[in-house]
N, C-alpha and C positions, 0 to 999 in steps of 0.2 A: 918872806912876809912874817908878821910877829904872832907868835899864839896870843891866846887870849889873856892872860896874867898880863904880858906886853901892853895890850890895848888897853886894856881896865889901868892898868899903874899911870901909863899915859894920860887918859884920860880924868881920873883923880887929881895926880898934880899939876896937870893944868888947872883944875878948880881950885888947888889949893894956892897956885900960885896970883889967881885971884883975890885969895883975900879972905875966901869965907868959902865952910863946906856947906853950906845951906844952898850955894849955889849950882844950878842946874849941872848933872855930869851928864853929857849928851853921847850916847853910847853909839860908833856903828858897826851894832848888834850884829847885822848882818856878815859885813866883813870878816868879825870874827870867827861867826860859823862856817866861813868859807877855806878857814887854818885848821884843817884836823890832821895834823902832824900824824896819826895813825894811819889815815888813808891811803895807798899807794898812791890813789889818783883823785883828783878832785871832782867829786861828782857832778857840780856844777858847770863841767867843763862841755859835759856833753849837754845837746840843745833840747833832748827830751826831759832834763831834768825840772822838777816843780816842784816845791815843796812849802809848808808853810805850819808854826806852830801854835798853837791860840788857848788859851784857860778856858779848861771846859765848861764852868760856871757862868763867867762876865760874859768869853766870846772873846776879849783882846789878843791882838793880834803881837806875838812878839816876835817872830819873823816869818817874811816871806818873800819866795824868789816867783814868778811865772804862776802865780798863786791861783789866776784865774786863767790861764792860758789850756786849750782842751788838749786833754790827754784822754788817752784809753785806758780806762779803772781795771780792765782783766778780773781777776777772782772778786776786788774789792767791791765789786757790783753785788757778790752774795751778801753784805751787811743790808744791802735795800732790801733783798729776796727775804731776807729774816724783817727786817722792820713789816714787811708785808705781811708776814705771817703771824709775828706779833699784834699788829694792827687787827687779821680775824680773830685771835686766841680770845686779845681783850674785847672782841665784840659779842664774843661767846659764839661763832659761827665757826671753830675751829678746836678741838681738845686735843691734848697731849696725845691720848692714847686711841686716837682717830686713825686708822688704816690706809694710806695713800696706797696705790698699784703702780707701779711703773710701767710705761706705757711702752710702746716699742719704738718711739721718736725718745724719748728719754734715756731707753738705752743705747740709744745710736752718739749717744755724747761721748766726745775721745776724753783720754785719760786726763787730768784724773777723775775716777770715777768710784764708786762702788761697787762697781759688776755686778750686780746683782742683774736678775734676766726678765726680759718683757714677764708681766704676771706677778711677779712677786710682790708681796705688800713688806709693808715696814711702819710702824708706829709715827706718827709725825713727828714726836719728841726726838725719839733715835736719829730720821732723816736731818732735825734741824743739828741735833749735836755733829754729826758726820758731815752736815755743808759747813757749816763755823770751822772746827777741826779743822779737818781733811780736805774741803774744796773739794767736795764731790758733784761733779755739772751738770750727773745723771740725774741727782735727788733734787738740784736745785731746780732745774727743769719739771721734774716730778710736782715738787710741791706748788709751782706755779700754774701747770697744769688743772691740779686737784683746786684750787683756788678760782683760777677763772676760767677755766675749759679747755686752754691751749695754752701754750708759753709765749706765742707773741700778744695775745689778749691779755695775758698778767703784763708783760714787758710795757704796753700799752699803758695799765693802772701805776705802774710803777715810775712812768715819766711823770703822769699827772702827780702823782703824790710827792716823786721829788721837787716837780715845780711848787707845790703848797707849800712844803718844807723851806724853799727861797734858793735854792740847788738850779738856776735860771740858766743856767752852763752846762747840764745834764741830759741827756736822751738815751733809753735803754731800748733796746731791740731783742734781748734775751734773757734770761735769770742767772747767766751763770758768770757772763765776764768774756766767752769765748771770741774769738776774734770777727768784729763785725767793723767795716768804715764806720756809721754809724751810730756805735755805742760809743760816747764823750760823756767826759766828764771832766773836772778840775780839780787841782788839792784844795779849795777855799770850799766849792760843792760837797768834798769828801768830809772836811771837818764840820762842814754843818750836819750832814748826816750823822755824823760819830756823835755829836752833842745831842741831836735828835734823839738817838736812841736810848743813850742815859739819860733826857730828859723825860719822854714820853713811855719809854718802858722799862725802869729800873730792875722790875721783877725777873725781867727774861735776860736781862747783861749777863748774868753768869755765862751763857751761851759762848759766847767769846771767849771767856780763859777755860774752857773743856782741855785739860794734858789730853785725851786721850778717849776714844768710843770702841768697846767692845761689841761685834754683833754678827751673830750666825758663825762664831767661831774666828773672826776676823778681827785684827784690832788696829785703827785708822789712830793715826796719832797726828798731832797739831801742828802743824808746818810753820807758826809763829816761834821766830827765834829768843825775841825779846821775853818773853814768857818767863823764863828763867830769871830774869832780873828783879831785884827788890822793888815792891810797887805796880811794877808794869802786871795788867791783867784784863788784858785785851789790845788791837779786835782784831786784824785781817789782811794776810798778805795776798798777794798777786802777782801772777808773769805770763805775759805774750811776748812773741817776738818786737813786735810792734811796739810794745809800752816798756819792756824793760821789767826791771825790779821793783815792784811795787807795795808798801807798805803802808798801814794805817796803823797806830799804837797810841793806846793809852796808859800813862803812869800817875800814881800818886803819891804824894807826900807830904804828911801830915795832913791839913785839911785843902790840901791842895792837888786840883789833877791839871795834866797837859794833855793836850793829843797834841801828837805831831804826826805830819802825811809827809812821805815823801813820795817821788813818782818817777820814774825812769833810770835807777839802778843800774849800771852796770852788772852787777853779780850780787849774790845773796850776804858775802863777806861786807861788799862797802855797803848794802844797804841796814845793815844792821849794825854797823859800826857809825854810819851816820846819824841814822834817828837816835841811835843813844845818845850822838853825840848834841843832837838838834836837843833834846831832853835836859840833855846833864845843864847846856848854854841857858834855858827856859830856867829850870832851878835857878841857878845861881843868881839873874836875875830877882827872882821873889827873894830869895835869902837875901840880897844887900838892900832890896827897898825893905826887909822887915827890921833889920839892922837901923834903919834911919837914914839910909843915901837915898837920893832924887834922882830916879834914871829914868829917860825915857828912850823910848826906841825910835831915835833918830831918822835912823835910814829903814825903812821897811824892806826896800829890795834893792840889791845890789847886783850888780851884772860883771863877771870878771871879761878878760880879753877874750872874744871870738876869733875862729879862724875863718875862714872866706866861709866857709857853709855853713859853719852856724850862724853869722852874720846876714846869711840870705834867708835862713829859718826866721830867724828874728825879724827881719823884714816882710816877710810873709804875716808872721803874727799880728807883727802893729797894724796891718791893715784889716784884720780878722772880724772887724766892727762895721766894715762899711761893705762888704757886702759876705754870701754865704759859704766861700771857700777859704777854709783852714788846712794847717801844713798836720802832713803826715808822717812820719819816719818809717824808710821801710825798714825790713829786719834785717839788716847788715852789722860787721862785725863793727867790735866798739875802736878798729884801728881805720875802718874804710872811710869815706866820704858821705857826709848824711846827704841823703836821696831826699828830695822833697817832692811830694805829689797832695792830692787835694782830696778833701771830700768835704758834705755836706753836714753843717753840724747847724739846732735848731737853734734860732735868734732867740734873746732873752724875751719875756711874754710882752715886756712894754714898750717891745718893738713889730710885735706881731699884729698882722691887720686881720680881723678876727669879722667872721662872715657876719653880717647883721639882720636878722629876721623877726622885726621887729613887727608885731599885726596886730596894733592898736585897735582895729576894729574888724569883726569878722569878714571878711574879704569871699565874694562868691567863689572866688577861683582858686582858694585857700582848702585843697582836697591833696596837696602833696606834703609828704612828709621824709626823713632820711631814718634809716636805720643803721645804729651804730655801735652793735653787738651783741651777742649772745651770753648767756651766763647759767651757771646751774643753779645757785643762788638767786632769788629773789631780790635780796636787798644788795648785790652786788650790783645788779641789773639797775637798778634806781638809784645811787651812788655814783655811777658811770653816768646816767644820765643827768644829773645833779651838778658832777663836773664838769661835764661838756657844754651845758648851757651857763653855765659861770665863766668858763673859759671863752667861750664862741660867741657868747652876745646874742644870745639864742632866746630872751624871754619873755618876747611872744609869743615862742611856741609851748607846745601843748607838752609834758613828758607822758610818756604811754609804755607802760611793763606789760606784755603779754608772752602767754605761756604757750606754749609749742604741746603737741599730743607725744613728742620725744622728750618733755621735760625740762628742755631749754625755757629761759626767761630773755625776750627780746625785748632791747633797748631801743625805743625809737623817739624822734621829736613827731609829730604831724602839725595841722594847723597850717600849714606855708602853704604859699604860691609855688609852682614850680621852677620861676628862675632863684625865688626865695631857699629852696629846698636845693637846688643845685649849688646855689654859691655856698651856703651851706657848707656841705659836703665836697663842695670844692676845699675850703678852708680847711674842715677837717683831714682831709687825706691831705694837703699841703702840713700834717705833722705827722706824715705815715700813721694814721691811725683809720681803721676801718672803716667805715661809710657805705652805702648804697642810696638810691633814690628810690623811693614810692609812689605810690599811688595810691592813696588811703581809702 
């Protein structure tokens, strides 16, 4: 296959033969991106591969391949975890010098971890830095527990926030990205999240390019190899067997910034080289545009020749919107045939069938309700009710926050009939969220 220069030259010569440099140079950019001579193997040959390159400010897509296909985010999940912490800090509910305590649950997380013991405390700021740089699973869980009371409740809040941001193909069940078939996202959703961090909390973005953190005599070094490159200032790596090697990176040149997401790499070297190439190609397009060349991205997605197993994977992928089953690769070796099985992915919000519990007039039998969570902070309990009421069309229900003797705040919807409460709870549970029917 021809390299970038050959392809560009051919396109430019074609335009000149038409007699005008003002003509539109239609680039097959995706094809060029797939011809990286420095790589021993083409990352796009793997059916786990997905990628996207976007302009951080405008959101323009420079390249995408399988960008909307469900993938395991692995430790890139922690970008969402930290976004939630940023939000709590911005609202004044959490301070950088607040201490969090490592619970027995958090301490049981497998490596990579900080190796603190149950009962140990650590400042929020330090925990965030170790999570961002070293990808500590135990501290990610501890941050989630500190905010929401439990990691599962925190993951539910993460999912709601992700959907509010437009990440409609994302579902979280833990704060770390450790293996779970239900924890899925997409390259496009991860790019949306990266842009949201920069847009909403620029004051905290520096957490994603901390080179190392020293705490209690131990130094935790950043896992992101691209931080050594000029202009690269974040964000996060990720790896589990089922996902492959993932990376979301941000690079600035002049007044422009690109975000590149690669999922499903075969190894660290391939991941590093391919993301570097994605960035370089995107900035090449920007540079040529700045010189007056009219360039459009004529091909947003390019699929190379598939093997039989990859074709099967693609066939399943094409049907993903017609049913709940989507594909997952087993953690086999790169040379073994791809093994396809299924997992359940939440459908986009537009396709959800929400429970309707509208009670325009007070009904005599409207003495039922649903409890949807319990939180350590009243504001979190109230926010959770507001999110669910909007999401599940519970406009006619009454939001109620009550405090328990143990200091927890219960989130409840009241003023429903028994059937309305049962239907509402069924719809909420279908999204793997906590819900219990109660009698008011």
